[in-house]
C-alpha positions in Angstrom: 0.0 0.0 0.0 1.2 3.5 -0.7 0.2 6.8 1.0 0.2 10.5 0.3 1.8 12.2 3.3 1.8 15.8 4.4 4.6 17.8 5.9 3.5 17.2 9.5 3.7 13.5 9.2 7.0 13.6 7.3 8.5 16.1 9.7 7.5 14.2 12.8 8.8 10.9 11.7 12.0 12.5 10.2 12.7 14.4 13.5 12.7 11.1 15.5 14.7 9.2 12.8 11.8 6.9 11.9 11.0 7.5 8.3 11.9 3.9 7.7 8.9 2.9 9.9 6.5 4.7 7.5 8.3 3.1 4.5 8.0 -0.4 6.1 4.3 0.1 6.9 3.1 1.7 3.6 5.8 1.3 1.0 6.1 4.3 -1.2 5.3 7.7 0.4 4.0 10.2 -2.1 4.0 13.9 -1.4 2.2 16.8 -3.1 4.3 19.5 -4.8 3.8 21.9 -1.9 5.1 19.4 0.6 8.2 18.9 -1.6 8.7 22.7 -1.6 8.3 22.8 2.2 10.9 20.1 2.7 13.3 21.8 0.4 12.8 25.1 2.3 13.5 23.2 5.6 16.7 21.8 4.2 17.8 25.2 3.1 17.0 26.6 6.5 19.1 24.0 8.2 16.6 21.4 9.4 19.0 18.5 9.4 16.4 15.9 10.2 15.3 16.1 6.5 18.7 14.9 5.4 18.5 11.6 3.6 14.7 11.9 3.2 14.9 11.3 -0.5 15.4 7.5 -0.1 11.9 7.1 1.4 9.8 9.6 -0.5 8.6 9.8 -4.1 9.3 12.0 -6.2 12.8 11.9 -4.7 13.1 8.1 -4.8 12.8 6.2 -8.1 11.7 3.1 -6.3 9.3 2.6 -3.4 
């Protein structure tokens, strides 16, 4: 099963280092364009918990 996630869900799981849990439960995580932009802004502003997020989330990841 795949899910569409918003910034709150992504941020909360990323902040505690548990994005892999979402991936294990749901497979591919899809995000809307605005969520992608918010994550990019967070990275630019120094929110380090977003580092490495691309391996779990489409459109970053090419596989689920």
